[in-house]
PDB file of all heavy atoms in Angstrom:
ATOM      1  N   MET A   1     102.794  79.387  86.356  1.00  0.00           N
ATOM      2  CA  MET A   1     102.172  78.516  87.328  1.00  0.00           C
ATOM      3  C   MET A   1     102.840  78.647  88.693  1.00  0.00           C
ATOM      4  O   MET A   1     102.168  78.600  89.704  1.00  0.00           O
ATOM      5  CB  MET A   1     102.230  77.067  86.849  1.00  0.00           C
ATOM      6  CG  MET A   1     101.392  76.780  85.607  1.00  0.00           C
ATOM      7  SD  MET A   1      99.646  77.136  85.806  1.00  0.00           S
ATOM      8  CE  MET A   1      99.129  75.754  86.743  1.00  0.00           C
ATOM      9  N   LEU A   2     104.159  78.798  88.690  1.00  0.00           N
ATOM     10  CA  LEU A   2     104.865  78.918  89.960  1.00  0.00           C
ATOM     11  C   LEU A   2     104.481  80.195  90.692  1.00  0.00           C
ATOM     12  O   LEU A   2     104.346  80.205  91.907  1.00  0.00           O
ATOM     13  CB  LEU A   2     106.376  78.844  89.739  1.00  0.00           C
ATOM     14  CG  LEU A   2     107.234  78.704  90.985  1.00  0.00           C
ATOM     15  CD1 LEU A   2     106.795  77.516  91.832  1.00  0.00           C
ATOM     16  CD2 LEU A   2     108.690  78.555  90.607  1.00  0.00           C
ATOM     17  N   LEU A   3     104.266  81.269  89.942  1.00  0.00           N
ATOM     18  CA  LEU A   3     103.798  82.519  90.544  1.00  0.00           C
ATOM     19  C   LEU A   3     102.458  82.288  91.233  1.00  0.00           C
ATOM     20  O   LEU A   3     102.265  82.687  92.380  1.00  0.00           O
ATOM     21  CB  LEU A   3     103.661  83.618  89.488  1.00  0.00           C
ATOM     22  CG  LEU A   3     102.892  84.873  89.903  1.00  0.00           C
ATOM     23  CD1 LEU A   3     103.568  85.570  91.071  1.00  0.00           C
ATOM     24  CD2 LEU A   3     102.737  85.812  88.723  1.00  0.00           C
ATOM     25  N   SER A   4     101.541  81.628  90.568  1.00  0.00           N
ATOM     26  CA  SER A   4     100.226  81.353  91.157  1.00  0.00           C
ATOM     27  C   SER A   4     100.354  80.490  92.405  1.00  0.00           C
ATOM     28  O   SER A   4      99.702  80.748  93.410  1.00  0.00           O
ATOM     29  CB  SER A   4      99.318  80.649  90.141  1.00  0.00           C
ATOM     30  OG  SER A   4      99.094  81.483  89.034  1.00  0.00           O
ATOM     31  N   PHE A   5     101.191  79.472  92.342  1.00  0.00           N
ATOM     32  CA  PHE A   5     101.391  78.599  93.490  1.00  0.00           C
ATOM     33  C   PHE A   5     101.911  79.387  94.690  1.00  0.00           C
ATOM     34  O   PHE A   5     101.382  79.269  95.802  1.00  0.00           O
ATOM     35  CB  PHE A   5     102.357  77.463  93.140  1.00  0.00           C
ATOM     36  CG  PHE A   5     102.683  76.579  94.304  1.00  0.00           C
ATOM     37  CD1 PHE A   5     101.768  75.633  94.750  1.00  0.00           C
ATOM     38  CD2 PHE A   5     103.894  76.696  94.964  1.00  0.00           C
ATOM     39  CE1 PHE A   5     102.062  74.820  95.840  1.00  0.00           C
ATOM     40  CE2 PHE A   5     104.199  75.895  96.049  1.00  0.00           C
ATOM     41  CZ  PHE A   5     103.277  74.952  96.489  1.00  0.00           C
ATOM     42  N   CYS A   6     102.955  80.176  94.469  1.00  0.00           N
ATOM     43  CA  CYS A   6     103.526  80.970  95.568  1.00  0.00           C
ATOM     44  C   CYS A   6     102.495  81.929  96.145  1.00  0.00           C
ATOM     45  O   CYS A   6     102.382  82.074  97.368  1.00  0.00           O
ATOM     46  CB  CYS A   6     104.735  81.757  95.082  1.00  0.00           C
ATOM     47  SG  CYS A   6     106.164  80.752  94.706  1.00  0.00           S
ATOM     48  N   ALA A   7     101.740  82.579  95.279  1.00  0.00           N
ATOM     49  CA  ALA A   7     100.745  83.548  95.736  1.00  0.00           C
ATOM     50  C   ALA A   7      99.643  82.874  96.543  1.00  0.00           C
ATOM     51  O   ALA A   7      99.257  83.360  97.615  1.00  0.00           O
ATOM     52  CB  ALA A   7     100.157  84.287  94.541  1.00  0.00           C
ATOM     53  N   VAL A   8      99.149  81.745  96.063  1.00  0.00           N
ATOM     54  CA  VAL A   8      98.078  81.037  96.775  1.00  0.00           C
ATOM     55  C   VAL A   8      98.578  80.519  98.121  1.00  0.00           C
ATOM     56  O   VAL A   8      97.866  80.593  99.127  1.00  0.00           O
ATOM     57  CB  VAL A   8      97.504  79.892  95.899  1.00  0.00           C
ATOM     58  CG1 VAL A   8      96.587  78.982  96.704  1.00  0.00           C
ATOM     59  CG2 VAL A   8      96.754  80.485  94.715  1.00  0.00           C
ATOM     60  N   MET A   9      99.804  80.042  98.150  1.00  0.00           N
ATOM     61  CA  MET A   9     100.368  79.575  99.420  1.00  0.00           C
ATOM     62  C   MET A   9     100.526  80.723 100.423  1.00  0.00           C
ATOM     63  O   MET A   9     100.630  80.493 101.616  1.00  0.00           O
ATOM     64  CB  MET A   9     101.711  78.878  99.198  1.00  0.00           C
ATOM     65  CG  MET A   9     101.606  77.578  98.420  1.00  0.00           C
ATOM     66  SD  MET A   9     100.474  76.378  99.168  1.00  0.00           S
ATOM     67  CE  MET A   9     101.330  76.008 100.677  1.00  0.00           C
ATOM     68  N   ASN A  10     100.524  81.950  99.923  1.00  0.00           N
ATOM     69  CA  ASN A  10     100.633  83.128 100.776  1.00  0.00           C
ATOM     70  C   ASN A  10      99.305  83.860 100.927  1.00  0.00           C
ATOM     71  O   ASN A  10      99.277  85.028 101.313  1.00  0.00           O
ATOM     72  CB  ASN A  10     101.710  84.070 100.233  1.00  0.00           C
ATOM     73  CG  ASN A  10     103.087  83.567 100.578  1.00  0.00           C
ATOM     74  OD1 ASN A  10     103.538  83.721 101.705  1.00  0.00           O
ATOM     75  ND2 ASN A  10     103.755  82.943  99.621  1.00  0.00           N
ATOM     76  N   GLY A  11      98.198  83.192 100.606  1.00  0.00           N
ATOM     77  CA  GLY A  11      96.882  83.726 100.904  1.00  0.00           C
ATOM     78  C   GLY A  11      96.116  84.359  99.761  1.00  0.00           C
ATOM     79  O   GLY A  11      94.991  84.822  99.958  1.00  0.00           O
ATOM     80  N   ALA A  12      96.679  84.404  98.562  1.00  0.00           N
ATOM     81  CA  ALA A  12      95.950  84.983  97.424  1.00  0.00           C
ATOM     82  C   ALA A  12      94.769  84.093  97.074  1.00  0.00           C
ATOM     83  O   ALA A  12      94.900  82.874  97.009  1.00  0.00           O
ATOM     84  CB  ALA A  12      96.871  85.140  96.225  1.00  0.00           C
ATOM     85  N   GLU A  13      93.615  84.712  96.857  1.00  0.00           N
ATOM     86  CA  GLU A  13      92.389  83.940  96.625  1.00  0.00           C
ATOM     87  C   GLU A  13      91.829  84.064  95.213  1.00  0.00           C
ATOM     88  O   GLU A  13      90.895  83.346  94.872  1.00  0.00           O
ATOM     89  CB  GLU A  13      91.328  84.385  97.622  1.00  0.00           C
ATOM     90  CG  GLU A  13      91.740  84.142  99.061  1.00  0.00           C
ATOM     91  CD  GLU A  13      90.773  84.745 100.055  1.00  0.00           C
ATOM     92  OE1 GLU A  13      89.946  85.584  99.657  1.00  0.00           O
ATOM     93  OE2 GLU A  13      90.866  84.380 101.243  1.00  0.00           O
ATOM     94  N   ASN A  14      92.358  84.993  94.403  1.00  0.00           N
ATOM     95  CA  ASN A  14      91.842  85.146  93.043  1.00  0.00           C
ATOM     96  C   ASN A  14      92.922  85.742  92.150  1.00  0.00           C
ATOM     97  O   ASN A  14      94.030  86.026  92.602  1.00  0.00           O
ATOM     98  CB  ASN A  14      90.567  85.999  93.022  1.00  0.00           C
ATOM     99  CG  ASN A  14      90.764  87.382  93.605  1.00  0.00           C
ATOM    100  OD1 ASN A  14      91.789  88.021  93.367  1.00  0.00           O
ATOM    101  ND2 ASN A  14      89.792  87.852  94.367  1.00  0.00           N
ATOM    102  N   ASP A  15      92.593  85.924  90.872  1.00  0.00           N
ATOM    103  CA  ASP A  15      93.577  86.392  89.905  1.00  0.00           C
ATOM    104  C   ASP A  15      94.103  87.786  90.226  1.00  0.00           C
ATOM    105  O   ASP A  15      95.293  88.061  90.047  1.00  0.00           O
ATOM    106  CB  ASP A  15      93.004  86.342  88.485  1.00  0.00           C
ATOM    107  CG  ASP A  15      91.713  87.133  88.341  1.00  0.00           C
ATOM    108  OD1 ASP A  15      90.818  86.957  89.184  1.00  0.00           O
ATOM    109  OD2 ASP A  15      91.595  87.907  87.383  1.00  0.00           O
ATOM    110  N   ASP A  16      93.263  88.664  90.732  1.00  0.00           N
ATOM    111  CA  ASP A  16      93.712  90.009  91.096  1.00  0.00           C
ATOM    112  C   ASP A  16      94.748  89.957  92.221  1.00  0.00           C
ATOM    113  O   ASP A  16      95.757  90.657  92.183  1.00  0.00           O
ATOM    114  CB  ASP A  16      92.539  90.891  91.543  1.00  0.00           C
ATOM    115  CG  ASP A  16      91.636  91.286  90.390  1.00  0.00           C
ATOM    116  OD1 ASP A  16      92.160  91.510  89.279  1.00  0.00           O
ATOM    117  OD2 ASP A  16      90.412  91.381  90.603  1.00  0.00           O
ATOM    118  N   LYS A  17      94.486  89.127  93.206  1.00  0.00           N
ATOM    119  CA  LYS A  17      95.402  89.024  94.339  1.00  0.00           C
ATOM    120  C   LYS A  17      96.699  88.329  93.947  1.00  0.00           C
ATOM    121  O   LYS A  17      97.759  88.642  94.481  1.00  0.00           O
ATOM    122  CB  LYS A  17      94.728  88.332  95.512  1.00  0.00           C
ATOM    123  CG  LYS A  17      93.625  89.195  96.117  1.00  0.00           C
ATOM    124  CD  LYS A  17      92.980  88.552  97.305  1.00  0.00           C
ATOM    125  CE  LYS A  17      91.889  89.468  97.854  1.00  0.00           C
ATOM    126  NZ  LYS A  17      91.233  88.896  99.013  1.00  0.00           N
ATOM    127  N   ILE A  18      96.641  87.402  92.998  1.00  0.00           N
ATOM    128  CA  ILE A  18      97.862  86.755  92.507  1.00  0.00           C
ATOM    129  C   ILE A  18      98.724  87.785  91.782  1.00  0.00           C
ATOM    130  O   ILE A  18      99.936  87.851  91.999  1.00  0.00           O
ATOM    131  CB  ILE A  18      97.531  85.564  91.583  1.00  0.00           C
ATOM    132  CG1 ILE A  18      96.866  84.446  92.384  1.00  0.00           C
ATOM    133  CG2 ILE A  18      98.784  85.052  90.872  1.00  0.00           C
ATOM    134  CD1 ILE A  18      96.290  83.330  91.535  1.00  0.00           C
ATOM    135  N   ALA A  19      98.107  88.610  90.944  1.00  0.00           N
ATOM    136  CA  ALA A  19      98.855  89.654  90.234  1.00  0.00           C
ATOM    137  C   ALA A  19      99.443  90.663  91.206  1.00  0.00           C
ATOM    138  O   ALA A  19     100.605  91.073  91.065  1.00  0.00           O
ATOM    139  CB  ALA A  19      97.952  90.355  89.225  1.00  0.00           C
ATOM    140  N   THR A  20      98.686  91.041  92.214  1.00  0.00           N
ATOM    141  CA  THR A  20      99.178  91.981  93.221  1.00  0.00           C
ATOM    142  C   THR A  20     100.357  91.387  93.976  1.00  0.00           C
ATOM    143  O   THR A  20     101.363  92.060  94.206  1.00  0.00           O
ATOM    144  CB  THR A  20      98.052  92.369  94.197  1.00  0.00           C
ATOM    145  OG1 THR A  20      96.996  92.980  93.452  1.00  0.00           O
ATOM    146  CG2 THR A  20      98.539  93.324  95.264  1.00  0.00           C
ATOM    147  N   TYR A  21     100.256  90.126  94.344  1.00  0.00           N
ATOM    148  CA  TYR A  21     101.362  89.437  95.009  1.00  0.00           C
ATOM    149  C   TYR A  21     102.605  89.482  94.121  1.00  0.00           C
ATOM    150  O   TYR A  21     103.703  89.775  94.582  1.00  0.00           O
ATOM    151  CB  TYR A  21     100.984  87.992  95.324  1.00  0.00           C
ATOM    152  CG  TYR A  21     102.125  87.176  95.878  1.00  0.00           C
ATOM    153  CD1 TYR A  21     102.417  87.187  97.228  1.00  0.00           C
ATOM    154  CD2 TYR A  21     102.929  86.401  95.047  1.00  0.00           C
ATOM    155  CE1 TYR A  21     103.477  86.440  97.745  1.00  0.00           C
ATOM    156  CE2 TYR A  21     103.979  85.661  95.544  1.00  0.00           C
ATOM    157  CZ  TYR A  21     104.246  85.688  96.895  1.00  0.00           C
ATOM    158  OH  TYR A  21     105.307  84.958  97.389  1.00  0.00           O
ATOM    159  N   GLY A  22     102.431  89.170  92.850  1.00  0.00           N
ATOM    160  CA  GLY A  22     103.547  89.182  91.921  1.00  0.00           C
ATOM    161  C   GLY A  22     104.217  90.545  91.832  1.00  0.00           C
ATOM    162  O   GLY A  22     105.441  90.646  91.793  1.00  0.00           O
ATOM    163  N   GLU A  23     103.422  91.589  91.796  1.00  0.00           N
ATOM    164  CA  GLU A  23     103.968  92.947  91.729  1.00  0.00           C
ATOM    165  C   GLU A  23     104.719  93.297  93.011  1.00  0.00           C
ATOM    166  O   GLU A  23     105.778  93.923  92.964  1.00  0.00           O
ATOM    167  CB  GLU A  23     102.852  93.949  91.478  1.00  0.00           C
ATOM    168  CG  GLU A  23     102.234  93.818  90.098  1.00  0.00           C
ATOM    169  CD  GLU A  23     100.910  94.549  89.957  1.00  0.00           C
ATOM    170  OE1 GLU A  23     100.451  95.172  90.937  1.00  0.00           O
ATOM    171  OE2 GLU A  23     100.344  94.486  88.857  1.00  0.00           O
ATOM    172  N   GLN A  24     104.179  92.895  94.149  1.00  0.00           N
ATOM    173  CA  GLN A  24     104.808  93.212  95.424  1.00  0.00           C
ATOM    174  C   GLN A  24     106.084  92.419  95.655  1.00  0.00           C
ATOM    175  O   GLN A  24     107.002  92.891  96.318  1.00  0.00           O
ATOM    176  CB  GLN A  24     103.836  92.945  96.584  1.00  0.00           C
ATOM    177  CG  GLN A  24     102.663  93.887  96.611  1.00  0.00           C
ATOM    178  CD  GLN A  24     101.639  93.506  97.662  1.00  0.00           C
ATOM    179  OE1 GLN A  24     101.636  92.393  98.189  1.00  0.00           O
ATOM    180  NE2 GLN A  24     100.744  94.440  97.965  1.00  0.00           N
ATOM    181  N   LYS A  25     106.155  91.222  95.120  1.00  0.00           N
ATOM    182  CA  LYS A  25     107.304  90.327  95.348  1.00  0.00           C
ATOM    183  C   LYS A  25     108.164  90.151  94.095  1.00  0.00           C
ATOM    184  O   LYS A  25     108.908  89.183  93.983  1.00  0.00           O
ATOM    185  CB  LYS A  25     106.809  88.950  95.812  1.00  0.00           C
ATOM    186  CG  LYS A  25     105.952  88.973  97.051  1.00  0.00           C
ATOM    187  CD  LYS A  25     106.756  89.378  98.258  1.00  0.00           C
ATOM    188  CE  LYS A  25     105.909  89.268  99.510  1.00  0.00           C
ATOM    189  NZ  LYS A  25     106.621  89.637 100.700  1.00  0.00           N
ATOM    190  N   GLU A  26     108.084  91.093  93.169  1.00  0.00           N
ATOM    191  CA  GLU A  26     108.771  90.934  91.888  1.00  0.00           C
ATOM    192  C   GLU A  26     110.276  90.710  92.042  1.00  0.00           C
ATOM    193  O   GLU A  26     110.854  89.825  91.401  1.00  0.00           O
ATOM    194  CB  GLU A  26     108.521  92.145  90.994  1.00  0.00           C
ATOM    195  CG  GLU A  26     109.056  91.972  89.599  1.00  0.00           C
ATOM    196  CD  GLU A  26     108.565  93.030  88.633  1.00  0.00           C
ATOM    197  OE1 GLU A  26     107.892  93.986  89.053  1.00  0.00           O
ATOM    198  OE2 GLU A  26     108.879  92.884  87.448  1.00  0.00           O
ATOM    199  N   VAL A  27     110.935  91.460  92.891  1.00  0.00           N
ATOM    200  CA  VAL A  27     112.380  91.302  93.078  1.00  0.00           C
ATOM    201  C   VAL A  27     112.689  89.891  93.584  1.00  0.00           C
ATOM    202  O   VAL A  27     113.585  89.217  93.070  1.00  0.00           O
ATOM    203  CB  VAL A  27     112.929  92.377  94.047  1.00  0.00           C
ATOM    204  CG1 VAL A  27     114.383  92.110  94.391  1.00  0.00           C
ATOM    205  CG2 VAL A  27     112.760  93.761  93.445  1.00  0.00           C
ATOM    206  N   PHE A  28     111.940  89.425  94.555  1.00  0.00           N
ATOM    207  CA  PHE A  28     112.126  88.073  95.093  1.00  0.00           C
ATOM    208  C   PHE A  28     111.872  87.022  94.013  1.00  0.00           C
ATOM    209  O   PHE A  28     112.655  86.079  93.856  1.00  0.00           O
ATOM    210  CB  PHE A  28     111.193  87.848  96.283  1.00  0.00           C
ATOM    211  CG  PHE A  28     111.075  86.411  96.701  1.00  0.00           C
ATOM    212  CD1 PHE A  28     112.137  85.757  97.300  1.00  0.00           C
ATOM    213  CD2 PHE A  28     109.896  85.711  96.483  1.00  0.00           C
ATOM    214  CE1 PHE A  28     112.032  84.423  97.677  1.00  0.00           C
ATOM    215  CE2 PHE A  28     109.786  84.382  96.856  1.00  0.00           C
ATOM    216  CZ  PHE A  28     110.850  83.739  97.454  1.00  0.00           C
ATOM    217  N   LEU A  29     110.792  87.164  93.254  1.00  0.00           N
ATOM    218  CA  LEU A  29     110.439  86.175  92.236  1.00  0.00           C
ATOM    219  C   LEU A  29     111.502  86.077  91.152  1.00  0.00           C
ATOM    220  O   LEU A  29     111.743  84.997  90.607  1.00  0.00           O
ATOM    221  CB  LEU A  29     109.073  86.507  91.635  1.00  0.00           C
ATOM    222  CG  LEU A  29     107.892  86.373  92.588  1.00  0.00           C
ATOM    223  CD1 LEU A  29     106.638  86.972  91.967  1.00  0.00           C
ATOM    224  CD2 LEU A  29     107.652  84.922  92.965  1.00  0.00           C
ATOM    225  N   HIS A  30     112.154  87.194  90.841  1.00  0.00           N
ATOM    226  CA  HIS A  30     113.196  87.174  89.812  1.00  0.00           C
ATOM    227  C   HIS A  30     114.434  86.400  90.251  1.00  0.00           C
ATOM    228  O   HIS A  30     115.289  86.095  89.418  1.00  0.00           O
ATOM    229  CB  HIS A  30     113.580  88.598  89.400  1.00  0.00           C
ATOM    230  CG  HIS A  30     112.664  89.185  88.376  1.00  0.00           C
ATOM    231  ND1 HIS A  30     112.613  88.752  87.075  1.00  0.00           N
ATOM    232  CD2 HIS A  30     111.742  90.174  88.473  1.00  0.00           C
ATOM    233  CE1 HIS A  30     111.719  89.446  86.413  1.00  0.00           C
ATOM    234  NE2 HIS A  30     111.167  90.316  87.239  1.00  0.00           N
ATOM    235  N   THR A  31     114.538  86.037  91.524  1.00  0.00           N
ATOM    236  CA  THR A  31     115.685  85.240  91.963  1.00  0.00           C
ATOM    237  C   THR A  31     115.590  83.795  91.469  1.00  0.00           C
ATOM    238  O   THR A  31     116.607  83.119  91.366  1.00  0.00           O
ATOM    239  CB  THR A  31     115.853  85.254  93.499  1.00  0.00           C
ATOM    240  OG1 THR A  31     114.710  84.666  94.111  1.00  0.00           O
ATOM    241  CG2 THR A  31     116.064  86.660  94.017  1.00  0.00           C
ATOM    242  N   PHE A  32     114.369  83.329  91.155  1.00  0.00           N
ATOM    243  CA  PHE A  32     114.230  81.954  90.678  1.00  0.00           C
ATOM    244  C   PHE A  32     113.302  81.796  89.481  1.00  0.00           C
ATOM    245  O   PHE A  32     113.134  80.694  88.972  1.00  0.00           O
ATOM    246  CB  PHE A  32     113.779  81.017  91.813  1.00  0.00           C
ATOM    247  CG  PHE A  32     112.490  81.394  92.468  1.00  0.00           C
ATOM    248  CD1 PHE A  32     111.292  80.903  92.000  1.00  0.00           C
ATOM    249  CD2 PHE A  32     112.482  82.247  93.567  1.00  0.00           C
ATOM    250  CE1 PHE A  32     110.099  81.253  92.611  1.00  0.00           C
ATOM    251  CE2 PHE A  32     111.295  82.588  94.180  1.00  0.00           C
ATOM    252  CZ  PHE A  32     110.101  82.088  93.703  1.00  0.00           C
ATOM    253  N   LEU A  33     112.697  82.880  88.992  1.00  0.00           N
ATOM    254  CA  LEU A  33     111.841  82.829  87.810  1.00  0.00           C
ATOM    255  C   LEU A  33     112.396  83.744  86.725  1.00  0.00           C
ATOM    256  O   LEU A  33     112.869  84.836  87.016  1.00  0.00           O
ATOM    257  CB  LEU A  33     110.421  83.303  88.133  1.00  0.00           C
ATOM    258  CG  LEU A  33     109.528  82.414  88.952  1.00  0.00           C
ATOM    259  CD1 LEU A  33     108.198  83.106  89.207  1.00  0.00           C
ATOM    260  CD2 LEU A  33     109.281  81.095  88.253  1.00  0.00           C
ATOM    261  N   THR A  34     112.298  83.299  85.495  1.00  0.00           N
ATOM    262  CA  THR A  34     112.625  84.166  84.366  1.00  0.00           C
ATOM    263  C   THR A  34     111.304  84.740  83.867  1.00  0.00           C
ATOM    264  O   THR A  34     110.439  84.005  83.401  1.00  0.00           O
ATOM    265  CB  THR A  34     113.302  83.357  83.246  1.00  0.00           C
ATOM    266  OG1 THR A  34     114.465  82.745  83.784  1.00  0.00           O
ATOM    267  CG2 THR A  34     113.681  84.239  82.086  1.00  0.00           C
ATOM    268  N   LEU A  35     111.157  86.036  84.014  1.00  0.00           N
ATOM    269  CA  LEU A  35     109.926  86.698  83.593  1.00  0.00           C
ATOM    270  C   LEU A  35     110.284  87.807  82.607  1.00  0.00           C
ATOM    271  O   LEU A  35     110.290  88.988  82.954  1.00  0.00           O
ATOM    272  CB  LEU A  35     109.193  87.271  84.813  1.00  0.00           C
ATOM    273  CG  LEU A  35     108.757  86.256  85.867  1.00  0.00           C
ATOM    274  CD1 LEU A  35     108.330  86.951  87.147  1.00  0.00           C
ATOM    275  CD2 LEU A  35     107.635  85.394  85.324  1.00  0.00           C
ATOM    276  N   PRO A  36     110.587  87.434  81.343  1.00  0.00           N
ATOM    277  CA  PRO A  36     111.058  88.432  80.376  1.00  0.00           C
ATOM    278  C   PRO A  36     110.034  89.537  80.096  1.00  0.00           C
ATOM    279  O   PRO A  36     110.406  90.653  79.779  1.00  0.00           O
ATOM    280  CB  PRO A  36     111.349  87.619  79.118  1.00  0.00           C
ATOM    281  CG  PRO A  36     110.620  86.343  79.289  1.00  0.00           C
ATOM    282  CD  PRO A  36     110.479  86.113  80.764  1.00  0.00           C
ATOM    283  N   GLY A  37     108.759  89.240  80.244  1.00  0.00           N
ATOM    284  CA  GLY A  37     107.718  90.237  80.018  1.00  0.00           C
ATOM    285  C   GLY A  37     107.239  90.880  81.301  1.00  0.00           C
ATOM    286  O   GLY A  37     106.244  91.606  81.296  1.00  0.00           O
ATOM    287  N   GLY A  38     107.900  90.583  82.407  1.00  0.00           N
ATOM    288  CA  GLY A  38     107.478  91.105  83.701  1.00  0.00           C
ATOM    289  C   GLY A  38     106.397  90.229  84.317  1.00  0.00           C
ATOM    290  O   GLY A  38     106.107  89.132  83.845  1.00  0.00           O
ATOM    291  N   ILE A  39     105.797  90.737  85.367  1.00  0.00           N
ATOM    292  CA  ILE A  39     104.728  90.007  86.048  1.00  0.00           C
ATOM    293  C   ILE A  39     103.487  90.003  85.157  1.00  0.00           C
ATOM    294  O   ILE A  39     103.070  91.061  84.671  1.00  0.00           O
ATOM    295  CB  ILE A  39     104.400  90.665  87.414  1.00  0.00           C
ATOM    296  CG1 ILE A  39     105.629  90.677  88.321  1.00  0.00           C
ATOM    297  CG2 ILE A  39     103.213  89.980  88.078  1.00  0.00           C
ATOM    298  CD1 ILE A  39     106.152  89.318  88.713  1.00  0.00           C
ATOM    299  N   PRO A  40     102.879  88.843  84.919  1.00  0.00           N
ATOM    300  CA  PRO A  40     101.681  88.798  84.081  1.00  0.00           C
ATOM    301  C   PRO A  40     100.528  89.586  84.709  1.00  0.00           C
ATOM    302  O   PRO A  40     100.405  89.645  85.927  1.00  0.00           O
ATOM    303  CB  PRO A  40     101.324  87.307  84.023  1.00  0.00           C
ATOM    304  CG  PRO A  40     102.507  86.583  84.536  1.00  0.00           C
ATOM    305  CD  PRO A  40     103.275  87.520  85.388  1.00  0.00           C
ATOM    306  N   SER A  41      99.689  90.167  83.870  1.00  0.00           N
ATOM    307  CA  SER A  41      98.517  90.889  84.364  1.00  0.00           C
ATOM    308  C   SER A  41      97.494  89.899  84.909  1.00  0.00           C
ATOM    309  O   SER A  41      97.571  88.691  84.653  1.00  0.00           O
ATOM    310  CB  SER A  41      97.881  91.699  83.235  1.00  0.00           C
ATOM    311  OG  SER A  41      97.270  90.839  82.292  1.00  0.00           O
ATOM    312  N   HIS A  42      96.521  90.419  85.637  1.00  0.00           N
ATOM    313  CA  HIS A  42      95.506  89.530  86.200  1.00  0.00           C
ATOM    314  C   HIS A  42      94.707  88.830  85.097  1.00  0.00           C
ATOM    315  O   HIS A  42      94.246  87.713  85.283  1.00  0.00           O
ATOM    316  CB  HIS A  42      94.583  90.285  87.172  1.00  0.00           C
ATOM    317  CG  HIS A  42      93.639  91.223  86.520  1.00  0.00           C
ATOM    318  ND1 HIS A  42      94.007  92.492  86.148  1.00  0.00           N
ATOM    319  CD2 HIS A  42      92.347  91.077  86.171  1.00  0.00           C
ATOM    320  CE1 HIS A  42      92.976  93.094  85.589  1.00  0.00           C
ATOM    321  NE2 HIS A  42      91.955  92.260  85.587  1.00  0.00           N
ATOM    322  N   ASP A  43      94.563  89.456  83.922  1.00  0.00           N
ATOM    323  CA  ASP A  43      93.847  88.821  82.813  1.00  0.00           C
ATOM    324  C   ASP A  43      94.597  87.581  82.313  1.00  0.00           C
ATOM    325  O   ASP A  43      93.987  86.541  82.054  1.00  0.00           O
ATOM    326  CB  ASP A  43      93.667  89.797  81.649  1.00  0.00           C
ATOM    327  CG  ASP A  43      92.711  90.930  81.981  1.00  0.00           C
ATOM    328  OD1 ASP A  43      91.781  90.699  82.780  1.00  0.00           O
ATOM    329  OD2 ASP A  43      92.893  92.022  81.431  1.00  0.00           O
ATOM    330  N   ILE A  44      95.896  87.678  82.193  1.00  0.00           N
ATOM    331  CA  ILE A  44      96.718  86.533  81.756  1.00  0.00           C
ATOM    332  C   ILE A  44      96.685  85.440  82.819  1.00  0.00           C
ATOM    333  O   ILE A  44      96.569  84.254  82.495  1.00  0.00           O
ATOM    334  CB  ILE A  44      98.158  86.973  81.451  1.00  0.00           C
ATOM    335  CG1 ILE A  44      98.192  88.011  80.328  1.00  0.00           C
ATOM    336  CG2 ILE A  44      99.045  85.776  81.139  1.00  0.00           C
ATOM    337  CD1 ILE A  44      97.635  87.529  79.003  1.00  0.00           C
ATOM    338  N   ILE A  45      96.790  85.834  84.078  1.00  0.00           N
ATOM    339  CA  ILE A  45      96.744  84.849  85.167  1.00  0.00           C
ATOM    340  C   ILE A  45      95.405  84.121  85.155  1.00  0.00           C
ATOM    341  O   ILE A  45      95.344  82.900  85.319  1.00  0.00           O
ATOM    342  CB  ILE A  45      97.013  85.525  86.516  1.00  0.00           C
ATOM    343  CG1 ILE A  45      98.460  86.021  86.565  1.00  0.00           C
ATOM    344  CG2 ILE A  45      96.722  84.579  87.677  1.00  0.00           C
ATOM    345  CD1 ILE A  45      98.791  86.931  87.712  1.00  0.00           C
ATOM    346  N   LEU A  46      94.328  84.855  84.927  1.00  0.00           N
ATOM    347  CA  LEU A  46      92.994  84.238  84.866  1.00  0.00           C
ATOM    348  C   LEU A  46      92.937  83.203  83.753  1.00  0.00           C
ATOM    349  O   LEU A  46      92.382  82.118  83.945  1.00  0.00           O
ATOM    350  CB  LEU A  46      91.931  85.321  84.667  1.00  0.00           C
ATOM    351  CG  LEU A  46      90.486  84.858  84.675  1.00  0.00           C
ATOM    352  CD1 LEU A  46      90.124  84.212  86.002  1.00  0.00           C
ATOM    353  CD2 LEU A  46      89.555  86.029  84.382  1.00  0.00           C
ATOM    354  N   LEU A  47      93.512  83.504  82.605  1.00  0.00           N
ATOM    355  CA  LEU A  47      93.538  82.536  81.501  1.00  0.00           C
ATOM    356  C   LEU A  47      94.362  81.306  81.863  1.00  0.00           C
ATOM    357  O   LEU A  47      94.018  80.195  81.481  1.00  0.00           O
ATOM    358  CB  LEU A  47      94.116  83.183  80.252  1.00  0.00           C
ATOM    359  CG  LEU A  47      93.247  84.232  79.558  1.00  0.00           C
ATOM    360  CD1 LEU A  47      94.034  84.906  78.441  1.00  0.00           C
ATOM    361  CD2 LEU A  47      91.974  83.609  79.022  1.00  0.00           C
ATOM    362  N   MET A  48      95.462  81.503  82.604  1.00  0.00           N
ATOM    363  CA  MET A  48      96.336  80.381  82.962  1.00  0.00           C
ATOM    364  C   MET A  48      95.684  79.450  83.976  1.00  0.00           C
ATOM    365  O   MET A  48      95.890  78.246  83.932  1.00  0.00           O
ATOM    366  CB  MET A  48      97.654  80.895  83.536  1.00  0.00           C
ATOM    367  CG  MET A  48      98.532  81.567  82.533  1.00  0.00           C
ATOM    368  SD  MET A  48     100.141  82.172  83.123  1.00  0.00           S
ATOM    369  CE  MET A  48     100.078  82.121  84.871  1.00  0.00           C
ATOM    370  N   ILE A  49      94.907  79.999  84.921  1.00  0.00           N
ATOM    371  CA  ILE A  49      94.383  79.154  85.989  1.00  0.00           C
ATOM    372  C   ILE A  49      93.015  78.567  85.668  1.00  0.00           C
ATOM    373  O   ILE A  49      92.513  77.739  86.401  1.00  0.00           O
ATOM    374  CB  ILE A  49      94.342  79.890  87.350  1.00  0.00           C
ATOM    375  CG1 ILE A  49      93.472  81.129  87.293  1.00  0.00           C
ATOM    376  CG2 ILE A  49      95.738  80.231  87.797  1.00  0.00           C
ATOM    377  CD1 ILE A  49      93.324  81.854  88.629  1.00  0.00           C
ATOM    378  N   ASN A  50      92.427  78.992  84.568  1.00  0.00           N
ATOM    379  CA  ASN A  50      91.124  78.416  84.194  1.00  0.00           C
ATOM    380  C   ASN A  50      91.242  77.378  83.138  1.00  0.00           C
ATOM    381  O   ASN A  50      91.976  77.031  82.468  1.00  0.00           O
ATOM    382  CB  ASN A  50      90.155  79.508  83.713  1.00  0.00           C
ATOM    383  CG  ASN A  50      89.557  80.231  84.887  1.00  0.00           C
ATOM    384  OD1 ASN A  50      89.354  79.644  85.920  1.00  0.00           O
ATOM    385  ND2 ASN A  50      89.296  81.490  84.704  1.00  0.00           N
TER     386      ASN A  50
END
């Protein structure tokens, strides 16, 4: 959820853009998020936000 929040606050408008944001900011996100499986795919993000 925090990934989605950060992405939307930075202009992401859909699940694809949230996933892209996560991939681009992965190093930054790992400073405060534990993502043992890496950045979720857009399909997982879509399931989380719906």
